[in-house]
matplotlib code that plots the C-alpha trace (Angstrom):
import matplotlib.pyplot as plt

x = [41.3, 42.4, 41.5, 38.6, 39.7, 37.9, 39.7, 43.0, 42.1, 41.3, 44.7, 46.6, 48.6, 48.6, 44.8, 44.7, 41.9, 44.0, 44.3, 40.5, 39.9, 42.2, 40.5, 37.0, 38.1, 39.6, 36.7, 33.6, 30.5, 29.6, 32.8, 32.2, 34.7, 33.7, 30.4, 30.8, 29.6, 30.8, 28.8, 30.6, 29.6, 31.5, 30.0, 28.9, 25.9, 24.9, 23.9, 24.0, 22.1, 21.8, 18.0, 16.8, 14.1, 16.3, 14.8, 17.6, 19.6, 19.2, 17.1, 18.3, 21.9, 24.0, 27.1, 30.1, 32.4, 36.1, 37.8, 39.3, 37.7, 34.4, 34.1, 31.3, 31.1, 29.0, 29.7, 27.1, 26.8, 26.0, 26.0, 27.1, 24.4, 22.7, 21.1, 19.6, 18.3, 19.0, 19.2, 21.2, 19.7, 21.2, 20.1, 21.2, 19.5, 15.8, 16.0, 16.1, 16.9, 16.9, 18.6, 20.4, 24.1, 26.1, 29.1, 27.1, 26.0, 23.9, 20.2, 16.9, 13.6, 10.1, 6.7, 7.8, 11.1, 14.7, 17.0, 20.7, 21.6, 24.2, 25.1, 27.0, 29.6, 28.1, 25.1, 24.8, 22.0, 20.7, 21.8, 18.3, 17.0, 19.0, 18.2, 19.6, 20.0, 19.5, 16.1, 13.2, 10.9, 7.3, 4.6, 3.0, -0.4, -2.9, -6.6, -9.6, -12.7, -15.8, -16.1, -19.5, -17.9, -15.6, -18.0, -15.4, -13.3, -10.3, -7.1, -4.7, -1.7, -1.3, 2.0, 2.2, 5.4, 7.7, 6.5, 3.0, 0.8, -3.0, -3.0, -1.4, -2.8, -1.1, -1.3, -2.4, -0.7, -2.5, -0.3, -1.4, 0.4, 1.1, 2.6, 4.8, 6.2, 7.0, 8.6, 10.4, 10.9, 11.8, 9.2, 8.8, 12.6, 12.5, 9.7, 11.5, 14.7, 13.2, 11.1, 14.1, 16.2, 13.5, 13.2, 9.5, 6.7, 5.5, 2.6, 0.1, 0.4, -2.1, -0.6, -3.4, -3.1, -5.2, -7.6, -7.7, -4.9, -5.1, -8.8, -9.2, -6.4, -7.5, -10.0, -12.4, -15.2, -15.7, -12.0, -12.1, -15.3, -13.7, -10.7, -12.6, -15.9, -14.9, -11.2, -10.3, -13.3, -12.6, -9.0, -10.0, -12.4, -9.6, -6.6, -6.0, -5.6, -5.6, -9.0, -8.3, -7.6, -4.2, -3.0, -4.1, -1.9, -2.6, 0.3, 1.0, 3.4, 2.8, -0.9, -1.1, -0.3, -3.2, -5.4, -4.2, -5.0, -8.3, -9.5, -8.5, -10.4, -13.5, -13.3, -11.7, -11.1, -10.5, -6.8, -4.8, -1.8, -0.6, 2.7, 2.9, 5.9, 6.3, 2.6, 1.1, -0.6, -0.8, -2.7, -3.2, -3.3, -5.1, -6.6, -6.6, -3.2, -1.6, 0.2, -0.5, -3.0, -6.6, -5.6, -4.6, -7.9, -9.7, -6.5, -6.1, -9.8, -9.5, -6.2, -7.5, -10.6, -8.6, -6.2, -9.1, -10.5, -8.0, -9.3, -7.5, -7.8, -5.4, -3.3, 0.2, 1.6, 5.0, 5.9, 9.0, 9.9, 13.0, 14.3, 15.1, 11.5, 8.9, 6.6, 9.0, 7.3, 3.7, 4.9, 6.8, 3.8, 1.4, 3.5, 2.4, -1.2, -1.4, 0.3, -2.1, -5.0, -3.6, -1.8, 1.7, 3.9, 7.4, 8.7, 11.9, 13.7, 16.5, 18.6, 16.7, 13.9, 10.5, 11.3, 10.9, 14.5, 13.9, 10.7, 12.4, 15.2, 12.8, 10.8, 12.9, 12.5, 8.7, 7.8, 10.0, 8.5, 4.9, 5.3, 8.5, 9.8, 11.6, 14.8, 13.3, 14.6, 18.2, 17.6, 16.2]
y = [-9.6, -10.8, -14.4, -14.8, -15.5, -18.9, -19.9, -18.9, -21.2, -24.0, -23.7, -23.8, -27.0, -27.0, -27.0, -28.0, -27.5, -24.7, -23.0, -23.2, -21.8, -18.9, -18.2, -18.2, -16.1, -13.6, -13.3, -14.5, -14.8, -13.7, -12.5, -9.5, -9.0, -6.5, -7.7, -11.2, -12.7, -16.0, -17.7, -20.0, -22.8, -25.2, -28.6, -32.0, -32.4, -34.5, -31.3, -27.6, -24.7, -20.9, -20.2, -16.8, -14.9, -13.1, -13.2, -14.0, -16.3, -20.0, -20.9, -23.0, -22.0, -25.2, -25.0, -27.2, -28.7, -28.1, -31.5, -32.8, -30.1, -29.3, -26.0, -25.4, -22.4, -20.9, -17.8, -15.6, -12.2, -9.3, -5.9, -2.8, -1.4, -4.7, -5.9, -9.4, -11.6, -15.3, -18.5, -21.7, -25.1, -28.5, -32.0, -34.9, -38.0, -37.1, -34.3, -30.7, -27.8, -24.1, -21.5, -18.2, -18.1, -18.8, -17.0, -13.8, -11.7, -9.4, -10.2, -8.6, -9.2, -9.5, -10.9, -14.3, -14.3, -13.3, -13.8, -13.2, -10.1, -9.9, -6.4, -5.6, -2.9, 0.6, -0.4, 1.5, 1.6, 5.2, 7.3, 8.7, 5.2, 5.2, 7.0, 10.5, 11.9, 15.5, 14.6, 15.2, 12.2, 12.4, 10.7, 7.4, 6.7, 3.9, 4.4, 2.3, 2.9, 0.8, 0.1, -0.6, -1.5, -4.1, -5.1, -5.0, -2.8, -1.6, -0.6, 1.9, 4.0, 7.7, 9.5, 13.2, 15.0, 16.7, 20.2, 19.3, 22.3, 22.3, 25.8, 24.4, 22.1, 19.0, 16.6, 13.1, 9.8, 6.6, 3.4, -0.1, -2.8, 0.1, -1.6, -3.6, -0.4, 0.8, -2.5, -3.7, -0.5, 1.9, 4.3, 6.2, 6.9, 7.7, 10.3, 11.8, 12.2, 13.4, 16.0, 17.1, 17.4, 19.4, 16.8, 16.4, 18.4, 17.6, 15.3, 13.1, 9.5, 6.7, 3.2, 0.8, -3.0, -5.4, -8.1, -10.9, -9.2, -11.2, -10.9, -7.3, -5.9, -7.6, -4.9, -5.5, -2.9, -2.9, -2.1, 0.8, 2.1, 1.9, 4.0, 6.6, 7.0, 6.1, 6.3, 9.6, 11.5, 10.2, 11.4, 14.7, 15.2, 14.5, 16.2, 19.5, 18.4, 20.1, 18.9, 18.7, 15.6, 17.0, 16.8, 13.1, 10.2, 6.5, 4.1, 0.4, -2.3, -5.6, -6.5, -3.2, -1.4, -3.1, -2.0, 1.6, 1.6, -0.1, 2.2, 5.3, 3.7, 3.2, 6.6, 9.1, 12.5, 11.3, 10.8, 13.2, 11.0, 7.4, 5.9, 2.2, -0.1, -3.4, -3.4, -6.8, -5.4, -8.7, -8.9, -11.1, -10.1, -13.3, -16.2, -16.6, -18.2, -15.6, -18.1, -16.5, -18.9, -18.2, -15.3, -13.3, -14.0, -10.8, -8.8, -9.9, -9.3, -5.7, -4.9, -6.3, -4.1, -1.0, -1.6, -1.9, 1.4, 3.5, 6.3, 9.2, 7.8, 10.4, 13.4, 12.1, 8.6, 7.5, 3.9, 1.8, -1.8, -4.0, -5.3, -8.7, -9.4, -11.2, -8.1, -5.9, -6.7, -5.8, -2.7, -1.5, -2.1, -0.2, 3.0, 3.9, 2.9, 5.3, 8.1, 7.6, 8.1, 11.6, 10.7, 12.3, 9.3, 9.1, 5.6, 4.2, 0.9, -0.4, -3.5, -5.2, -7.7, -7.9, -7.0, -4.5, -3.0, -2.3, -0.4, 1.4, 2.6, 4.2, 6.2, 9.4, 9.5, 8.9, 11.1, 14.0, 14.0, 13.9, 16.1, 18.1, 20.1, 23.5, 21.6, 21.3, 24.7, 23.5, 20.6, 22.7]
z = [-15.0, -11.6, -10.8, -8.3, -4.8, -4.8, -8.0, -6.4, -3.5, -5.8, -7.4, -4.1, -4.0, -0.2, 0.3, 3.9, 6.5, 8.0, 4.6, 4.1, 7.6, 7.0, 3.6, 5.2, 8.1, 5.7, 3.2, 5.0, 2.7, 0.2, -1.4, -3.6, -6.4, -9.0, -10.5, -9.1, -5.9, -4.4, -1.7, 0.8, 3.2, 5.3, 6.3, 5.0, 2.7, -0.3, -2.1, -1.4, -3.0, -2.8, -2.7, -3.8, -5.8, -8.2, -11.7, -14.2, -12.0, -11.6, -8.6, -6.9, -7.6, -7.0, -4.9, -5.6, -3.0, -3.4, -3.7, -0.4, 1.7, 3.5, 1.7, -0.8, -3.2, -5.9, -8.0, -9.9, -11.5, -9.3, -11.0, -9.1, -6.8, -6.4, -3.2, -3.0, -0.2, 0.0, 2.1, 1.8, 1.5, 2.2, 1.1, 3.2, 1.9, 1.6, 4.1, 2.9, 5.3, 4.5, 6.7, 6.7, 5.7, 8.9, 7.4, 6.8, 9.7, 7.6, 7.6, 6.6, 8.4, 7.2, 8.5, 7.1, 8.9, 8.1, 5.1, 4.5, 2.5, -0.3, -1.3, -4.4, -4.9, -4.6, -2.5, 0.8, 3.3, 3.1, 6.0, 6.4, 7.3, 10.5, 13.8, 13.9, 17.4, 15.9, 14.4, 16.8, 17.0, 15.9, 18.0, 17.1, 18.7, 18.4, 17.5, 16.8, 14.6, 14.2, 10.5, 9.0, 5.7, 7.2, 9.9, 12.6, 14.9, 12.9, 14.6, 13.0, 14.1, 13.6, 13.2, 14.0, 13.2, 15.8, 16.6, 15.7, 15.9, 15.8, 14.3, 11.2, 8.5, 7.3, 4.4, 5.0, 4.0, 4.4, 4.4, 3.6, 5.7, 8.0, 11.1, 8.7, 7.2, 10.7, 11.8, 8.7, 6.7, 9.6, 8.3, 11.6, 11.6, 7.9, 8.4, 11.4, 9.4, 6.1, 7.9, 10.0, 6.8, 5.1, 2.4, 2.9, 4.3, 7.9, 7.5, 9.4, 8.5, 9.1, 9.3, 8.7, 9.1, 7.0, 8.2, 5.6, 3.5, 0.3, 0.1, 1.3, -0.9, -4.1, -5.3, -2.4, -2.3, 1.5, 2.0, -0.4, 1.2, 4.6, 3.6, 1.6, 3.5, 7.1, 7.9, 6.0, 7.4, 10.9, 10.7, 9.3, 12.2, 14.7, 13.1, 11.4, 7.8, 4.4, 3.3, -0.4, -2.5, -3.6, 0.0, 0.4, -0.6, -0.5, -0.3, -0.6, -1.7, -3.4, -2.8, -0.9, -4.2, -5.8, -2.9, -3.4, -7.1, -6.8, -4.0, -6.0, -9.0, -6.9, -5.3, -7.7, -6.2, -2.6, -3.0, -5.2, -5.3, -4.9, -3.8, -4.9, -4.6, -6.4, -6.9, -7.8, -10.9, -12.7, -15.9, -19.0, -22.6, -23.7, -21.7, -17.9, -17.4, -15.2, -13.1, -9.8, -8.3, -7.2, -4.9, -8.0, -9.9, -8.7, -9.2, -12.8, -13.4, -12.1, -13.9, -17.2, -16.9, -16.1, -19.0, -21.4, -20.2, -18.2, -16.1, -14.3, -10.8, -9.3, -10.3, -9.5, -8.9, -7.7, -8.7, -7.9, -8.6, -8.3, -11.5, -9.9, -9.0, -11.2, -11.0, -12.9, -16.3, -15.2, -13.4, -16.5, -18.6, -16.3, -16.4, -19.9, -19.1, -16.2, -18.2, -21.1, -18.6, -17.8, -14.6, -14.0, -13.1, -11.7, -12.1, -10.7, -10.9, -8.8, -8.5, -5.7, -5.2, -3.6, 0.0, 2.7, 2.5, -1.1, -0.3, 2.6, 0.3, -2.1, 0.5, 0.2, -3.5, -3.5, -0.5, -1.5, -5.0, -3.8, -0.7, -1.1, 1.8, 1.8, 0.7, -2.8, -3.6, -3.0, -5.3, -8.0]

ax = plt.figure().add_subplot(projection="3d")
ax.plot(x, y, z, "-o")
ax.set_aspect("equal")
plt.show()
């Protein structure tokens, strides 16, 4: 096998600052060579690390300084098709600082900030996640509802597809963490493109933000009552929807996935399908040592109860999870539990982590399976 570029540099007998500069300018960071990724940094520090949330790799991943230079490097495995997010961390004395990779312009955004992106060979951002000038844009409007269950005014966004026609009837998709899906998963663009490409049926989508997210999404009865008894009837009164459970889908990622499952559990028959991504369905087989902290206590209690006596909370369920995230094990375990309850489950894994780009990249697969458009006949 060909020697890695960083090792060729180490073996260079004329390792001058100019040579290092030429190397960095040529390769940037990270360097992807087959199934290996090499991270680079130039500067002074007592220690330097690559920080990430990739299960299976050391975290932090220590970087080593090339003798006689200001160049630091660390190499790790990165199988084809992988996509991971990371930052760098320096230690200077007792001071630690974490930041995005200055040699890598590629970043991903989330409500917590941004991270650098390392993409392995074979990974490509799906074309249908980017704006397409040929796809007509749907409309996004803001609405408010007074919720007795939540005891507050609740804001939500409604997406109606291009060529929306009040004579027709549409399926309804309700999305937890709705504004975040619009902002960080490009979901409005995705819907426009998938509808334009006939991959999915035209639909009405409600993007719903949480209040106290970790509390309301952790099997919280008022939240479930708000969705099933207040929000869905209000939307059905305002928009021409197919008023059957098979045409209603509840969606969420992470804690939002827990909220989707627990709501369907409390109100079976309201939502015919669920779309859950990297759901935080943490459970214990013995004891209470789930390791997630107090916010996970109600989640674990609910999932343990459901696993002990599974029920058919919907007809169909699409599940996805990244194999590099800690939630991969509970998600894998729950697939058989849902299937044994009589739910038709489509489950997909991918080489990514717990992040919005991962969830964005799975939207076409999930939505086209649950709400296929005319293009399904071409696929079949």
